N, C-alpha and C positions, 0 to 999 in steps of 0.2 A: 326025730322029732322035727314038726316043720316051725318055720320062723315065717312070723307075720310082722308087718310095718302098718302102724295106723297112725295115723294123722291126727291131730285135734282132738287129744286125750283128756285135757283138762277140766272138760266137761260133758255133759250130755250124753250122746250117743258114743262118743269116742272114748269116755270114761266107764263105760257100761261094756261097750263093746271089749275093751282090752281084758277086763275083770274076766264074764265071761270065757273068753279065749282062754285065758291064764288057767281058768277052771276046770275046760276042757283038755289041759295037756299041751297048749302050744307056749312056743318061747313068742314071745311080744316084745317088740320096739315101739315104744309108745312115745311119738313126740308133739310137741305142743309150742305155740307160739311165745311163751315165754314160762320159765321154770317158777316163777311164782306160784303155778297152778298146780304143782306136781304135788304136792302137800297130802290131798283128799285122795290122789289114784295111789300112790304108795303108801298110806297108811292102812287102804282097806285091802290092798295085795299082802302088804304084813299080818294082818289079822287073820286072814286067810291061809298065811303061809306059803302064799305064791309068789314072794314078791325074787324067790332064785332065778326065775325064769322072766325077771322082767327088766328090761334097761328103759331108762328116761333120758330122753334126750330134750333140749330148744333147739325146734326147727321153725321157725316162720316159713312157709310154703312158699312165699313171694322172696326169698333171699338164698340165690342160688349157692354163696357158702354155706350157707347151714344146710343145705341140701347135698352139698358134697361131702362135708364134714360127716353126715349120716351114713352117706352111702360107701364112704371108705371104709368105716368102722363095722358094717355089715361084711363088707367084702373082706375084710381081714379076720372078724372071728368069725362066721358063717360062712363064707363063701360062696351063697345064694340067698334067694328069698323065693317064699312059698305062696306068699300073699303081701300085694299091696290093698291097704283100705284107706282110700282117698275122702276122709271123713272131715278134713279141717274145711271150714267153712263160716258166713254171716250173713244175717238176711239187713239189708240196707231198706226200711221202711220209708215210705214218702211218696205223694204224688208228682210225676215229673215237674209240675209247674214248681213245685217247692227243693226239688231235688239239685245240688250244684253237680256239673261234670265231673269235679273231683271225686264227691261220693259213688258217682255210677260208675267213674272209671276203678276206684279202691274194689267195689263188689266185685267186678269182672276177674281183678287183676288177682282175688282171692280163691273165689269158686269157680273160676275156670284157669286161668294163668297158671296158679297154683297147682292143679290136677295135671296139666300138662309137663310142667317145668319138673316134680315130681314122679310122674309117670316114664317120662322120656329116660333119667338121670336112673331109674331104678331097674328100667329096661331088660342092661344086660345080668344081673341078677338074676331077674325070673327067668330068664330064659336057661340059666343052670339048672333049672330043676323040672321035675315031671310033672304036665298039666296043673300050671301055676294060675290063681286067679287074681283079676285085678277087681275089685267091689270099687263103683264110685257113689258117693251119697248122694242123690239128687233132691226130688220133692214131688208132690202133686201140682206144685207151681212150678214142676219144669213139663207139665203138659199141660196147664189151664192158667191162663194169668188172671190175676185177681187186683182190684184197683186198689192203689197203695202199695203194690207190692211189684213198680215194673221192674226196679233194677234187680230186683232177688230173681222175681221171673225169669228175663231174659237170660241173666247166668245160668239158670238151670234150664233152659231152654236149651241154649248153647250145648249144655253139659252132655246133654240127652242126643246132641247132634255128634259129640265130639266121642260119645262112646258109642255109638251105632256102626261109625265110622273103624273105630280103634279094634271095635271086635272083629270086624270081616277083615282088616290088616293083619291079626295077630292069631285065627281060628289055624291058618297054615302051619303056625309054631305051638299049636295046641296051648296056646295062653286064652283064658276065656275072661271076657270080661262083662259086667255086669253092674245095674243099676238099683239101686232101691230106693224108692220111691214113697217116703211117709207121708202122713195127713198130718195132722197136729197132734203135738206130742208136747209132756211135760217137760220142756229142758230151757235152758237159760235163752235160747236165740230169741223166742218171742218176748220175754222181758227186756233183752238188749236192743231188740230192734222197736220196741215200743217207747222205749225210755230215747232211744233218739229222735222223737219226734217232737216238733212246737206244737204241746198239745193247745195252748191260746189260741194258734191261727189256726189251727182244725178246726176248732168247734167254733169261728165264723162262718163255716162253711157248712149247710146242715146234711149236705152227702157225705163229705171227708168227716166229718161228726158221727154219719152213722157208721161207715168206715171204720172207723177206729173204736167204736163202740162194739163193734161186731169182734174185730182182732180182739178185743181182752176178753170178750166173753168167751172165744174159743180160745185163749191162751189157757184161761181157767177152767175151763172142762176137757181138757186134753187128756188120753190115755198115757199109759205105765210106757215109757220109753224101754223097758228091759225086751219088752214083744221085737222092738226093732233088734235091740244086739242080742238077741236069741236066735233071729231068720239072718243077720250078718252071719252067725258060727256056722251056722245049717247051710249057708251057700259053700261056705270054704269047705265043708265035708263033702261036698258034691262033686260029683266025675265032670259032669257035662252039666254044668249050671248056664238058666237061662239069661237072656238079656236083662227083661223088667222083672221086677218084684213090687207091687204097690203094696203098701201095708197100711192098715188102720183105718176108722171110721169113714166111709165116703169114697175110699181112697180108690177101689177096684171100681165103683160104679161110675167115677168121676170119669175116668180112663178109658170105659166103654162109650161114654156119651159123648167124648170127645171125638172119639173114633166114627161114632155112628148117626148122631145125631146134629143136625141144621145149629150152625152156630147160633144163629138167630133164636132157637127155642133155649139153649145154654145162657145166650143172653139174658133172655127174659126172666130166666130162674133166678139167678144172682140179682138181677137190678131188683124184683118181687123182693128177695130175701133182706135187701139192703134196706128196702125204701120204710 
C-alpha cells in the first residue's frame, strides 16, 4: 500500500484529494495548519469507512518542529513515503500600493518556503521507495500575472521555477516532480483572499473596483474542485508523470498564449476584459 503525505487538508483541494486517495486505496497522512479544521475531513472519512488508513496531524508548513514531528512519525511507522503533495497555500490579494511587506513576505513563507521546508525534510523518506512522486500545487497565476494578485502570482511563479529545477535534480533518482495548475475553482481560497481586502478603499479607484468585481464574479462561477482532486490522484498512478498539468476553464489556452503570443496582446486582452 502506498503512503501519501498531503499538506493543507483542512479544506478545498487538500481535503478532497485526501478523500479521493483514500477511496483509491492509498494510506494518507493528512496535515493542516490547525487541528480545528479536522472535523470535516475525519467525518467524511468515517462516513465512507476510510478512516483506518487516515492519519491527521497539525503541521504548519512554516514550522520546522511540526514538520520534523510528522517526518519522524512516518519514518517510525511506515519507513518510507511514496508521494508528497505540497498543497498548503493561500492567496494574499491586493495591489502592491496597498500591500504591506509583512503580508508579501508571509505569502512567500507559506506558498514557496513551506514547499521547500517540507520537500527537503521528506526527501530521505521519498528516496526509500521506487519512483516516488512530488506534486506541487501551483495555479494559472504561476504563469500569468493578474492585477491585484501580485503577491500570489509572484509566489506561484517562484514555485514553478523551484519545481523545474527540482524535477531535473531528482530525475537521476527516479523521483518525478509535477505541477498542478488550476484555473478558478470553488474553494475557500478566493473567499478568504477577497475578505482580506479593504473594499471601501478599492471602490474609490475605478480600476481597482473593476478588478475586485471581476474577481468576485470569477469566484462565484468557478468549477467543481473534485476535478482537480481526481487529476492529482491520476498523477499519483502514473509511472512517468510529466511536469505540468493545467486544468480548468481557460488554463491550457492561457498557458499556450503566454508561451506563443506577444505580451502586448495578452495585456490588451486582460485590459479590455477589466474595463
